[in-house]
C-alpha positions in Angstrom: 1.4 34.7 15.0 -2.2 34.7 14.0 -4.5 33.8 16.9 -5.8 30.2 16.7 -3.1 29.2 14.1 0.3 27.6 14.2 3.4 28.6 12.2 3.4 28.1 8.4 3.6 24.5 7.4 5.0 23.7 4.0 3.0 20.5 3.9 -0.4 22.2 4.0 -1.1 23.8 0.6 2.3 25.3 0.1 2.7 27.4 3.2 -0.8 27.9 4.5 -1.5 28.2 8.2 -2.3 25.1 10.2 -5.4 25.5 12.6 -4.3 24.7 16.1 -7.4 22.5 16.5 -5.5 20.0 14.3 -2.7 19.9 16.8 -4.3 17.7 19.5 -1.4 17.4 22.0 2.2 18.0 22.6 2.9 14.3 22.2 5.7 13.5 19.7 6.0 9.9 18.5 9.5 8.9 17.6 9.8 5.9 15.3 13.0 4.0 16.3 14.6 3.8 19.7 18.2 3.3 18.9 21.1 5.7 20.0 20.3 8.5 17.5 16.5 8.3 18.1 17.2 8.3 21.9 19.3 11.4 21.6 16.4 13.0 19.8 13.9 11.8 22.4 16.1 13.2 25.2 16.4 16.6 23.6 12.6 16.7 23.2 11.9 15.3 26.6 14.1 17.9 28.4 12.5 20.6 26.4 9.1 19.7 27.8 7.5 17.5 25.2 5.7 14.3 25.9 7.6 11.6 24.0 6.6 8.1 23.0 8.7 5.7 20.8 8.3 2.5 18.8 10.9 -0.2 18.1 11.4 -3.7 16.8 10.5 -6.7 19.1 14.3 -7.7 18.9 16.1 -4.4 18.7 19.3 -4.4 16.6 20.8 -1.3 18.1 24.6 -1.5 19.0 24.9 1.3 21.5 22.4 -0.3 23.9 23.5 1.7 27.0 22.5 4.9 25.4 19.3 3.6 23.6 15.8 3.3 24.9 15.3 0.2 22.7 16.3 -2.3 25.5 13.0 -1.3 27.3 11.2 -3.5 24.8 12.8 -6.7 26.0 13.7 -5.7 29.5 10.6 -3.8 30.3 12.5 -0.8 31.6 15.8 1.0 30.7 17.4 4.2 31.9 19.6 6.6 29.8 21.1 9.6 31.4 18.7 9.5 34.3 15.6 9.3 32.1 13.6 6.0 32.2 12.0 4.3 29.3 9.3 1.6 29.8 7.5 -0.8 27.6 3.9 0.2 26.7 1.4 -1.8 24.7 -1.9 0.3 24.9 -2.9 4.0 24.8 -3.6 3.8 28.5 0.0 2.5 29.2 1.4 5.2 27.0 -0.5 7.9 28.9 0.4 6.4 32.3 4.1 6.3 31.5 4.1 9.9 30.3 2.2 10.9 33.5 5.0 9.3 35.6 7.6 11.2 33.7 8.8 8.2 31.7 9.1 7.5 28.0 7.0 4.7 26.7 8.5 2.4 24.1 6.1 0.2 22.1 6.4 -2.6 19.6 4.1 -1.1 16.9 5.0 -2.5 13.5 2.0 -1.2 11.5 1.4 2.0 13.5 -1.9 1.0 15.2 -0.9 2.3 18.6 0.6 5.5 17.1 -2.7 6.2 15.3 -4.6 5.5 18.5 -2.5 8.0 20.5 -3.1 10.9 18.0 0.4 12.5 18.3 0.9 16.1 17.4 4.1 15.1 15.5 5.8 12.0 14.2 9.7 11.8 13.9 11.0 9.0 11.7 14.4 8.2 13.3 14.6 4.5 12.1 17.7 5.4 10.1 16.9 2.7 7.4 18.4 5.0 4.8 15.1 4.8 3.0 11.5 5.6 3.8 9.9 2.4 5.2 6.3 3.8 5.2 6.1 7.2 6.8 3.8 9.8 5.2 2.7 13.3 5.9 -0.7 12.0 6.9 0.8 10.2 9.9 0.4 13.4 12.1 -0.1 17.1 11.6 3.7 17.5 11.6 6.1 14.9 10.3 9.9 15.2 10.6 12.2 12.6 9.1 15.8 12.1 10.0 18.6 11.2 7.5 18.5 10.2 3.9 15.6 8.6 2.0 13.0 11.4 2.5 12.0 14.5 0.7 10.5 17.4 2.7 7.2 18.6 1.1 6.6 15.2 -0.3 6.6 12.4 2.3 7.3 14.6 5.4 7.3 18.3 6.4 11.0 18.6 7.3 14.1 16.6 7.0 17.1 16.8 9.5 20.7 16.2 8.2 22.6 13.3 9.8 25.8 13.3 7.8 28.8 14.5 9.9 30.3 17.7 8.9 29.3 21.3 8.4 25.6 20.5 7.7 25.0 18.1 10.6 21.7 18.9 12.3 20.6 21.4 9.6 16.8 21.4 8.9 15.5 21.2 5.3 11.9 22.2 4.5 12.3 21.2 0.9 14.4 18.4 -0.6 16.4 15.9 1.6 19.5 15.1 3.4 22.8 14.0 1.8 22.8 10.4 0.7 24.5 7.8 2.9 28.2 7.5 2.0 28.6 4.2 3.9 31.5 5.6 5.9 31.4 5.6 9.7 32.3 8.8 11.5 36.0 9.3 12.3 37.2 8.7 15.9 40.8 9.4 16.8 41.8 8.7 13.1 39.8 5.4 12.9 36.7 4.9 10.6 35.8 1.5 9.2 38.3 -0.3 11.5 36.4 0.7 14.6 33.1 -1.0 13.4 32.4 -4.7 14.1 30.3 -6.5 11.5 28.7 -10.0 11.4 30.9 -12.4 9.4 27.9 -14.5 8.4 24.1 -14.8 8.8 23.1 -16.2 12.2 22.4 -15.5 15.8 24.8 -13.2 17.7 26.3 -14.2 21.0 28.7 -11.9 22.9 31.8 -12.8 24.9 32.6 -9.3 25.9 30.5 -6.4 27.4 30.0 -2.7 26.5 32.6 -0.8 28.5 35.2 -3.5 28.3 38.7 -2.7 27.0 39.6 -4.7 23.8 42.8 -5.3 22.0 43.4 -6.0 18.3 42.5 -9.5 17.4 40.3 -10.1 20.5 37.2 -12.1 19.9 34.2 -10.1 21.3 31.5 -12.4 20.1 30.4 -15.0 17.5 27.7 -15.4 14.8 26.8 -19.0 14.0 30.1 -20.0 15.6 32.2 -17.6 13.5 34.2 -15.1 15.5 33.6 -11.3 15.6 37.1 -9.8 16.0 38.1 -6.3 17.1 40.6 -4.7 14.7 41.8 -1.9 16.9 42.4 -1.3 20.7 39.9 0.8 22.6 36.8 0.6 24.6 33.9 -1.5 23.4 31.4 1.3 23.0 28.5 -0.8 21.6 27.5 -4.4 21.1 24.3 -5.9 19.8 22.3 -7.9 22.3 22.8 -11.7 22.7 20.3 -13.8 20.7 19.5 -11.3 18.0 19.4 -12.7 14.4 21.8 -10.9 12.1 22.7 -10.8 8.5 26.3 -10.9 7.2 28.0 -7.5 7.3 25.4 -6.0 9.7 27.1 -3.7 12.2 27.1 -5.6 15.6 29.7 -3.6 17.5 31.6 -0.4 17.8 35.1 0.2 19.4 36.0 3.7 20.6 39.8 4.1 20.1 39.8 6.9 22.7 39.5 4.4 25.5 37.1 6.7 27.4 34.8 4.4 29.2 32.5 7.4 30.2 31.4 7.7 26.6 29.7 4.4 26.8 27.0 5.9 29.0 26.6 9.3 27.3 24.6 10.0 24.1 26.9 11.1 21.3 27.5 14.6 19.9 25.8 13.6 16.6 22.7 12.4 18.4 22.3 15.6 20.2 23.0 17.7 17.2 20.4 15.8 15.2 18.0 16.1 18.2 18.5 19.9 18.1 17.6 20.0 14.5 14.4 18.1 15.3 13.6 20.4 18.1 14.0 23.4 15.7 11.8 21.7 13.1 8.9 21.0 15.5 8.9 24.5 16.8 9.0 26.0 13.3 6.1 23.8 12.2 4.0 24.9 15.2 4.4 22.0 17.7 4.9 23.4 21.2 5.7 21.5 24.4 
């Protein structure tokens, strides 16, 4: 490697070298704090990176026990022995990182992100489209899933579709389009996903980790029941009081019935996290 320069970065003039003076810290800012984003954050945190995250004021994540998003409303949340805390200023972000925690901020327009000058930004919102991320957000920008094109709006894209290509990093082009199909579990796909029957506010009547049976009501939206279609363990459920739209995913039943899975990040999240880690190292971002 050339002294004073990082690895080749496709976003800088078609493969030129990036001066290390442009890479201000080892801070990686992850947009989104749901279960997939949290798997990414854990991989990076355990590899030695400083990690900060941003999330909606009322998170819509379903797998709340393995997401850092609840720190936004609860102030603190622990996933696999790593603590996330809410932060609102650069000083609070720095203090959380110094304590070995992951700060999570409500930062809808990216003001706090810009003030913290991260070395890299990871878009893990999983909106299936680009909601505003650009290559100018940081010296290195990695996007997760469909809706992005490496070399145009980011420097690298990580595949999220299950199968042979899961976790693969693309430095040109993008990930496979969303096929709308949930991942298979014990032969079940769409039947394991619980969706809002109407627009309204969700209110649960069961909890994550509970065993459910076909036909059991696990919650309601505007008085209309959310019903489990299969037997298994309730692996995820959206938080009470969150406004939802009809057909939004509000719950997830694991037909294996393995309760331990409710508190462990998924294989998919870790695989995608590995791809993000590879991309950051390739682009020159070191812990």
